[in-house]
C-alpha positions as CSV (number, residue, x, y, z in Angstrom):
1,X,-5.2,27.4,5.9
2,X,-8.8,28.4,7.2
3,X,-9.1,28.9,10.4
4,X,-13.0,27.9,12.3
5,X,-14.3,27.6,15.7
6,X,-16.3,23.7,16.2
7,X,-17.1,23.4,19.2
8,X,-15.4,26.0,21.1
9,X,-12.4,24.2,20.1
10,X,-10.8,26.8,16.8
11,X,-9.1,24.0,14.4
12,X,-6.7,24.2,11.3
13,X,-7.7,23.0,8.3
14,X,-4.6,20.8,6.9
15,X,-2.4,21.3,3.8
16,X,-2.3,18.0,3.2
17,X,1.1,17.5,4.2
18,X,1.7,17.9,8.5
19,X,5.8,17.7,8.6
20,X,4.6,21.4,6.8
21,X,2.0,22.5,8.9
22,X,3.9,21.9,11.2
23,X,7.4,24.2,10.4
24,X,9.3,21.7,9.9
25,X,11.8,22.1,7.1
26,X,12.4,19.8,4.1
27,X,9.0,18.7,4.6
28,X,8.4,17.6,0.6
29,X,11.6,15.1,1.7
30,X,9.7,14.2,4.6
31,X,6.5,13.5,3.0
32,X,8.1,11.7,0.4
33,X,9.8,9.3,2.9
34,X,6.9,8.4,5.3
35,X,4.9,7.9,2.7
36,X,7.7,4.3,1.7
37,X,7.6,3.8,4.6
38,X,4.3,3.2,5.4
39,X,4.5,1.0,2.4
40,X,7.3,-0.8,3.1
41,X,5.6,-1.7,7.0
42,X,2.7,-2.9,4.6
43,X,4.1,-4.9,2.6
44,X,6.2,-6.6,5.7
45,X,3.3,-7.1,6.8
46,X,1.5,-8.4,3.3
47,X,4.4,-11.1,3.6
48,X,4.1,-12.0,6.8
49,X,8.3,-11.6,7.4
50,X,10.4,-11.0,10.7
51,X,12.0,-7.7,11.4
52,X,15.1,-10.8,10.8
53,X,13.9,-12.0,7.4
54,X,12.5,-8.1,6.2
55,X,16.4,-6.9,6.9
56,X,17.6,-9.9,5.3
57,X,15.4,-9.1,2.6
58,X,15.8,-5.9,1.7
59,X,19.5,-5.6,3.1
60,X,19.6,-3.5,5.9
61,X,19.9,-4.0,9.8
62,X,16.8,-5.3,11.6
63,X,17.7,-2.8,14.3
64,X,17.2,0.0,10.8
65,X,13.9,-2.5,10.5
66,X,13.0,-1.9,13.8
67,X,13.4,2.0,13.9
68,X,11.6,1.9,10.5
69,X,8.6,-0.1,12.1
70,X,8.2,2.5,15.2
71,X,8.5,5.8,12.9
72,X,11.9,6.5,13.0
73,X,13.5,6.7,9.4
74,X,16.0,9.5,10.0
75,X,18.5,7.1,9.2
76,X,17.6,6.4,5.9
77,X,17.9,7.7,2.5
78,X,14.8,8.3,0.1
79,X,16.5,6.5,-2.0
80,X,17.7,2.8,0.3
81,X,13.7,3.4,0.9
82,X,12.9,2.8,-2.6
83,X,15.9,0.4,-2.8
84,X,13.8,-1.5,0.6
85,X,10.1,-1.6,-1.4
86,X,12.1,-2.9,-4.4
87,X,13.6,-5.8,-3.0
88,X,10.0,-6.6,-1.0
89,X,9.0,-7.2,-4.7
90,X,7.3,-2.7,-5.9
91,X,7.7,-0.8,-8.7
92,X,8.7,2.5,-8.4
93,X,7.9,5.2,-11.2
94,X,9.4,8.5,-10.9
95,X,7.2,11.3,-13.5
96,X,8.8,14.4,-13.9
97,X,7.4,17.3,-15.6
98,X,6.4,20.5,-15.6
99,X,4.9,22.9,-12.3
100,X,2.0,25.0,-12.9
101,X,4.0,27.5,-9.6
102,X,7.7,29.4,-10.2
103,X,9.4,26.7,-8.0
104,X,8.0,22.6,-8.2
105,X,7.1,20.1,-5.9
106,X,7.5,16.8,-4.3
107,X,4.8,14.6,-3.9
108,X,4.2,10.3,-3.9
109,X,1.0,8.1,-5.5
110,X,0.2,5.3,-4.3
111,X,-1.4,3.0,-6.0
């Protein structure tokens, strides 16, 4: 990543994955999970659901909904987050294709 100076402050362009930029393990998975949580939060707000209503609809507890809405999604798997979106009325498509590099990567595209 290229570094440059703006107003006497050294800045570095993001790789597009803040978790990788911070050096966190499983950065690709964290990016996917955070994207799913963002979509769940948008869906809950769009549907006008309370946390309790959202919990019942998604099949999880209200405290887990609260945690998720505050950005703590460590106790939920990618699969469970996808199930939550399905239960909120969203389709999920997974596309698999050959990687352009030796090791592939995970990507979440929101329509």
